[in-house]
C-alpha positions in Angstrom: 0.6 -81.9 -189.7 0.4 -85.6 -190.1 3.6 -87.5 -191.0 2.0 -88.9 -194.2 1.3 -85.4 -195.5 5.0 -84.5 -194.9 6.0 -87.5 -196.9 3.8 -86.4 -199.8 5.7 -83.2 -199.9 9.1 -85.0 -200.4 7.6 -87.7 -202.6 6.1 -85.3 -205.1 2.4 -85.4 -204.4 1.3 -82.4 -206.4 -2.1 -82.2 -204.8 -0.5 -81.5 -201.4 2.0 -78.8 -202.4 0.0 -75.7 -201.6 -1.7 -77.0 -198.4 1.7 -78.1 -197.1 3.2 -74.8 -198.1 0.5 -72.9 -196.2 1.0 -75.1 -193.1 4.7 -74.6 -193.2 4.2 -70.8 -193.2 1.8 -71.1 -190.3 4.3 -73.0 -188.4 3.8 -76.5 -186.9 7.1 -77.1 -185.1 10.3 -78.7 -186.2 10.2 -81.7 -188.6 13.2 -84.0 -188.9 14.5 -85.9 -192.0 17.3 -88.4 -192.1 19.1 -88.6 -195.5 21.4 -91.5 -196.4 23.5 -91.1 -199.6 25.7 -93.5 -201.4 28.1 -90.8 -202.3 31.1 -89.2 -200.6 30.6 -85.7 -199.2 33.1 -84.4 -201.7 31.0 -85.3 -204.7 30.0 -82.0 -206.4 27.1 -83.5 -208.4 25.5 -85.0 -205.3 25.9 -81.8 -203.4 24.2 -79.9 -206.2 21.3 -82.3 -206.0 20.9 -81.6 -202.3 21.1 -77.9 -202.9 18.2 -78.2 -205.3 16.4 -80.4 -202.9 16.6 -77.9 -200.1 15.7 -75.0 -202.4 12.6 -76.9 -203.5 11.6 -77.4 -199.9 12.3 -73.8 -199.1 9.9 -72.7 -201.8 7.2 -74.7 -200.1 7.9 -73.1 -196.7 10.3 -75.6 -195.3 13.6 -74.2 -194.2 16.6 -76.0 -192.7 17.1 -74.7 -189.2 13.7 -73.0 -188.9 11.0 -75.6 -189.2 13.0 -78.4 -190.7 16.1 -80.3 -189.6 17.9 -82.5 -192.2 20.5 -84.9 -191.0 22.8 -86.0 -193.9 25.0 -89.1 -193.9 27.4 -89.6 -196.7 28.4 -93.3 -196.9 30.3 -93.3 -200.2 31.2 -96.8 -201.3 31.6 -98.2 -197.8 29.2 -100.9 -196.9 30.0 -100.9 -193.2 29.6 -97.2 -193.0 26.3 -97.5 -194.9 24.9 -99.9 -192.3 26.3 -97.9 -189.4 24.7 -94.6 -190.7 21.4 -96.4 -191.4 21.2 -97.6 -187.8 22.2 -94.1 -186.6 19.5 -92.3 -188.6 16.8 -94.8 -187.7 17.8 -94.5 -184.0 17.3 -90.8 -184.1 13.5 -91.5 -184.8 13.0 -88.8 -187.6 9.7 -88.0 -189.1 10.9 -89.7 -192.3 13.9 -91.1 -194.1 15.3 -90.4 -197.5 17.4 -92.9 -199.4 19.5 -92.0 -202.4 20.7 -95.2 -204.3 19.7 -98.8 -204.0 22.3 -99.7 -201.4 21.1 -96.8 -199.2 17.5 -98.1 -199.4 18.7 -101.7 -198.6 20.4 -100.4 -195.5 17.5 -98.3 -194.2 14.8 -100.9 -195.0 16.7 -103.5 -192.9 16.6 -101.1 -189.9 13.0 -100.2 -189.8 9.6 -101.3 -191.1 7.7 -98.4 -189.5 9.5 -95.2 -190.2 8.5 -93.8 -193.6 11.2 -94.0 -196.3 11.2 -92.1 -199.6 13.8 -93.3 -202.2 15.3 -92.1 -205.5 17.7 -93.7 -207.9 16.4 -97.2 -207.3 15.7 -99.6 -210.2 12.7 -101.9 -210.1 11.7 -101.6 -206.5 8.9 -104.1 -207.0 11.2 -107.0 -208.1 13.6 -106.1 -205.3 10.7 -106.4 -202.8 10.7 -102.8 -201.5 7.2 -102.1 -202.7 4.2 -104.2 -203.6 3.4 -102.4 -206.9 4.3 -99.0 -208.4 0.7 -98.0 -208.2 0.2 -99.2 -204.6 3.5 -99.4 -202.8 2.1 -100.6 -199.4 4.2 -100.7 -196.3 6.5 -97.8 -195.3 8.4 -97.3 -198.5 7.7 -95.2 -201.6 9.7 -93.2 -204.1 10.9 -93.0 -207.7 12.4 -95.7 -209.9 14.8 -94.9 -212.7 15.2 -97.9 -215.0 13.5 -101.2 -215.8 15.9 -104.1 -216.4 14.8 -104.6 -220.0 16.6 -101.4 -220.8 19.8 -103.4 -220.8 18.9 -104.7 -224.2 18.2 -101.2 -225.4 21.7 -100.1 -224.3 23.2 -102.8 -226.5 20.9 -101.8 -229.4 22.0 -98.2 -229.1 25.6 -99.2 -228.9 25.4 -101.2 -232.1 23.5 -98.4 -233.9 26.3 -96.0 -232.9 29.2 -98.3 -233.5 28.1 -101.1 -235.9 31.6 -102.7 -236.0 31.3 -103.7 -232.3 31.6 -107.4 -231.7 32.7 -107.4 -228.1 31.0 -105.6 -225.2 32.0 -105.3 -221.6 29.3 -104.5 -219.1 30.8 -102.6 -216.1 28.7 -103.4 -213.0 28.8 -103.6 -209.2 28.0 -107.2 -208.0 27.0 -106.0 -204.5 24.1 -104.1 -205.9 21.0 -106.4 -206.2 19.9 -104.6 -209.4 23.1 -105.1 -211.4 22.8 -108.8 -212.3 19.4 -108.1 -213.8 21.0 -105.4 -216.1 23.7 -107.9 -217.2 21.0 -110.5 -217.9 19.1 -108.0 -220.0 22.1 -107.4 -222.2 22.9 -111.1 -222.4 19.4 -111.9 -223.6 19.8 -109.7 -226.7 23.6 -110.1 -227.3 23.2 -113.1 -229.7 20.8 -111.3 -232.0 23.4 -108.5 -232.4 26.3 -110.9 -232.9 28.1 -109.6 -229.8 30.3 -111.5 -227.3 29.5 -110.2 -223.8 32.1 -109.8 -221.1 30.6 -109.1 -217.6 33.1 -107.0 -215.6 32.3 -107.0 -211.9 34.1 -104.1 -210.1 34.2 -102.9 -206.5 36.7 -100.0 -206.7 38.9 -97.9 -208.9 41.7 -100.5 -209.2 39.3 -103.1 -210.4 37.7 -100.6 -212.8 41.1 -99.8 -214.3 42.2 -103.4 -214.6 38.9 -104.5 -216.2 39.0 -101.9 -218.9 42.7 -102.2 -219.6 42.4 -106.0 -220.0 39.3 -105.7 -222.2 40.9 -103.1 -224.4 43.7 -105.5 -225.5 41.5 -107.0 -228.2 39.9 -105.0 -231.0 36.2 -104.2 -231.8 35.3 -103.7 -228.2 32.8 -101.3 -226.5 31.5 -100.6 -223.1 28.1 -100.5 -221.3 28.5 -98.7 -218.0 25.6 -99.8 -215.7 24.3 -97.3 -213.2 25.7 -97.9 -209.7 27.7 -96.2 -207.0 31.1 -97.6 -208.2 30.7 -96.4 -211.8 29.4 -93.0 -210.5 32.2 -92.5 -208.0 34.9 -93.4 -210.6 33.2 -91.8 -213.6 36.2 -89.7 -214.6 38.4 -92.7 -214.6 36.0 -94.7 -216.7 35.6 -91.9 -219.2 39.3 -91.3 -219.5 40.1 -95.0 -220.1 37.3 -95.4 -222.7 38.7 -92.3 -224.5 42.3 -93.5 -224.2 41.5 -96.9 -225.7 38.9 -95.4 -228.2 36.2 -97.6 -226.8 32.6 -96.6 -227.8 30.5 -96.5 -224.6 26.9 -96.2 -223.5 26.5 -94.6 -220.1 23.3 -95.1 -218.2 23.8 -92.1 -215.9 23.6 -88.5 -217.0 26.5 -87.7 -214.7 28.9 -89.4 -217.1 27.6 -87.3 -219.9 28.1 -84.1 -218.0 31.7 -85.1 -217.3 32.7 -86.5 -220.6 33.8 -83.4 -222.5 35.5 -82.0 -219.4 37.5 -85.1 -218.8 38.4 -85.8 -222.4 39.4 -82.3 -223.2 41.5 -82.1 -220.0 43.3 -85.4 -220.9 43.6 -85.0 -224.7 43.2 -81.2 -225.4 41.6 -80.5 -228.7 42.5 -83.9 -230.1 39.4 -85.6 -229.0 39.4 -89.4 -229.5 36.9 -90.4 -232.2 36.0 -93.6 -230.4 34.7 -92.1 -227.2 31.1 -92.1 -228.3 28.6 -91.4 -225.6 24.9 -91.6 -226.0 22.1 -92.4 -223.6 18.7 -93.9 -224.3 15.9 -91.7 -223.2 14.4 -92.8 -219.9 11.9 -91.3 -217.5 11.8 -91.9 -213.8 8.6 -93.4 -212.5 7.0 -92.7 -209.2 6.1 -95.7 -207.0 2.6 -94.5 -206.4 1.7 -91.3 -204.7 2.3 -91.5 -200.9 -1.1 -91.6 -199.3 -3.0 -93.0 -202.3 -3.1 -96.6 -201.3 
């Protein structure tokens, strides 16, 4: 089986599903995939995703240990580890690479321009230079994008609709992620029309998350926009708890925050749920950067 056909299986090329499943059943030797994740191995949500990933492959005839070897590397929020793991995975010369999060894709793309890379959870891969266009990615990279930067203004609009009395908004973002400044700028562009004072809050770890929210909460009429990045995902329980404690309405870009909200708030506050901990999420649909092979 050609390498490109194998990429189409992981990238979601529907036209190749059944042929690949048949080839997998016939047996064409062991294929190898290197997976780089911007999550710690202890993250239950990330592990659930990978379980679903392997189950999906298994339904198509690809089984870990039989005709497929998947090498996972969990980098967490450690940039040095991310670079080290990227070099390690590329050095193993797999059939393809799989990057989950923008920082993982950045690390892998710096290591190779020939090995195929499929990505997920990456915003605007065209503007970041990973692909030429969504319809025709070109090069060795393809995958799925989650948000466009203009959605930052929609987050603010949704927040004002939900909490009309909001006059101050803090945007929690990771300055190391190249997509984050664009999100902040998207919110900034619409802030004047909603009569909102914007406070960009750059964070790198839990301590900075806590300090940023605690300081912001000292003044009234505040609310949060939590941008999608590895820092806000890793420390989602902390952010949710602080927003509830200070009764800060919040818009969370990631579904993971929504899944955790009631668990965290009920654990911290019992049945007395804070009324200010509003959580809503604008509808968004991931877009595929082309279909691998259709170039």
